[in-house]
N, C-alpha and C positions, 0 to 999 in steps of 0.2 A: 448485377452490382452488388459487391460485398458490403456488409454492414461496416459503418465507420466506428472507429473507437478513439477517444481522445485520451492519451495516456500522460498524466501529469507526473513529473518526475522521470521522464523518459530515459534520463543519462545516469540515473542512480543504479545501485547495484541489481536491485529487483527488476527495475524497468529495462535494463540492458538484456536481462535474461529473458523478459517477458515479450519483448518485440518479436523475436523469431516464433516464438509460441504462437501469437497472435496472428502474424502473417500464415504461418502454417496452416492455421485454422480457417482461412480464408478472410479474415478481417483486414480492412484498410486502416492502417495506424497512422494517427496524427500525435507526435511525439512533442510534449511541451517541456521547454526548457527556459530559463530566464537568461541564458548566456548565448549570444550569437556565435561566439567561436565553437559552439557545440553542434551547430546545425549540420554541417558536413558530416560528422560521424553519424548523425541520426539518418541522414540521406543514405549513407553507405550501408546502414543495417536495413533499409528498405521502407523507413518510415518518413512521413512528410513533417519536416520540422516546423514548430510553431513557437516562435520567441515571444514569451509573454511572462510577466512577473504575476504570481498568484496574489500578490498583495495590491496589485493595480486592478480593482474590482471591475471598472468600466472596460478597460482593455481585455481582461479575461472573458467577461460576457460577450463583448462583441466578437472575440475569436470563436467562442463556442457556438454562437448564434449562427456565424458565418459557415463554420463546418458542420452544423447540425448532427452531432454524433449519436448515433443509437446508444452508446455506453460512454461512461466517463469512468476511468480507473485512477485512483489517487494513490500515488506511491512515493509522494513527496516527504522529505526529511530535510533538516538542516543540521547536520553533524560533522564535526571535524574529520580530517583525513586520519585513518586508523585509529579513530576514537581516542586522539591525543588526550591523556589525563589532564594536562594543564589548561585544556580548553573546554572540559566537559561541563564545568559549572555554568559557564556562559552559553554553552550550546544548549543545555537543558531549557534555558530560557527562550533562546531562539526557536528550538524546536517546538516548544510549547505554543509559540506564536503561530507557526505554521500549522499546527493542529486545531487552533482555535481560529484565528482570523482567516488563514489560508483556506482552511476547509469550508468555512462559511461562505467564503467568496466563491469557491469552486462548486459547492453545492448549489448557490443560488444561480450561478451561471449555467449548470447542469439543466436546472428546472426551466430555466428561461428558453433553454435551446431544445427543450421538449425530449431530453434523453430518457430512455426507458430502462437503462441499468446502472447501477453505481456500485463500484467495488472500491473499499478503502483499506489501507494498511494501518493497523493498530499493534499493540504489543501484549504479550501473553504472561507479562510480570507487573501487572498493575493491580491484581486481585488483593482483597483485604485478607489478612491472616484469618486462617480456618483451615478445616481438613483438606488433605490432598489426597489424590491429584485434583487440581481446580478444574471445574467445568464451566461452561459458559453462562449458566445461570446463576453463578456465585456472583456477589457483589464486588465492584472495584473498591479499592483502598481509599475512600474519599475522606477519611479521617487523617490521612497520612499528614505529616508534619515535615517542615524543613524542605530540602531540595525535592524529596519524592513528592512532596505536594504538587510541585510545579509541574512534573511529568504526569501525575495521575490526573490533575486538573485537564492538562491538554489532551490526554486520551479520552477522558469523559465527555470533553466539549465536541471532540472530533466524532465520537461514535453516536452522541445525540443528535448532531446536525446530519451525519450520514442516514441513520436509521430514521430520521423524521422528514426525509427529502420527499416532498409532495409529488405523488404520481410515479414514483421510480421504485422499482425492485432493488432494494440496497443490501449489500453484504459487507460486513467488517471482518477483517482477517485478522486475528490476534497471533502474531508471529512470535516465535521464539527467538533465541539469540541467533542471528544471521552468521553463516560462515561459508566459505567458498569464494570463487572468482568475484572480485570487485568489492569485497567486504573487507574488515580490518583483520581477519584471520583466515587461514586455510583449513585450519583444524577445529573441530567442535568445541564449543565453549559454553559456559553457563549452565544453568539447571534444567534449561528446556531448548537446546539447540535445534535448528532447522538449516538445511542446506539452501542456499539462495535460490537454486535451480527448483528445488521442490516448492519454494515459497512462490515462485513465478508460476509454476503449474497450479497452485491453489488459487491463483488470481483468475487464470484462464477458467478453471471449473466453476469457480463462483460467478464469473461472468455469464456462464452458460446455465446456470441453476435459475430455475423460474420462481423459487420461493424466497430467496434471501435469507438474512439472518447473520448470527454471530457464530464464528468459528475459530477454535484453537488450531494453530498450525504448527506442530512441533513434533519432534521424534518422540518415541514412546519413552516414558520415564516416570519418575515419581511426583514430578512437579506439576504438570498439566496433563489432561486428557485430550486426545485430538480424535476421539472415537466418532463424534459427531460429524466431523469433515470426512472421516474415512466412509461413513455410513451414507451421508446425504449427498457428498460431492464426489465420491469415489476417488478421494485423494489418497495418496501413499507417500510416506517420508523418503522412498527410495527414488521417486521421480527425478529424471535428470534429462537436460537437452540431447537430442539425437546427436550423434558424432557429426561434425562438420557445421553445426549451428553457430550463428554469430555469437560472439561473446562481447 
């Protein structure tokens, strides 16, 4: 019997790319979504749909205890379609709530379900000003002000909750700006871009890593260094899904 993995945010850009990788690696995937109308799409990709809201802590815990997953992967975000600039200010607050309250609930449920692995999506542009490229041992910008403080505060809360999960080997993936299928752009953008399929591969590799830790996941550039992920996870920025894989 294959190991069971609960994938929170299974219908998002990274989650969609990650499902075929997990199934191809022999895992049984339970895909979390808060929308019942997305269950059929998850089934079509080979995942077992789990309709649950991450903000409903009792329901989330009950679902994970019932599934008893070996691993939990956190790919949850709350962002508008195509990152609509008119909605981004509001979205920053909603996304920070996912990273704080949502992550807290998900970690608590994972611990209660006796999961052994935890992998979570973070971002690579929350570092405090300093010499570049940024590496994982450099501090987050906890002194940020205005809208940035909301985002950085959410990131810090997420990472603290994940890395502090009791009895679980935990990894945090600090993704660069995503591009590719299912994202807001088909082309590279931002100071530290990463293709969504390479981001999905990073999650799979982190899941299989026995040490855990924090990893920058971005293409080579002047902004952030992904050397740790290359060295410890065997990750490469040119990783893509095999032809014919579900999108």
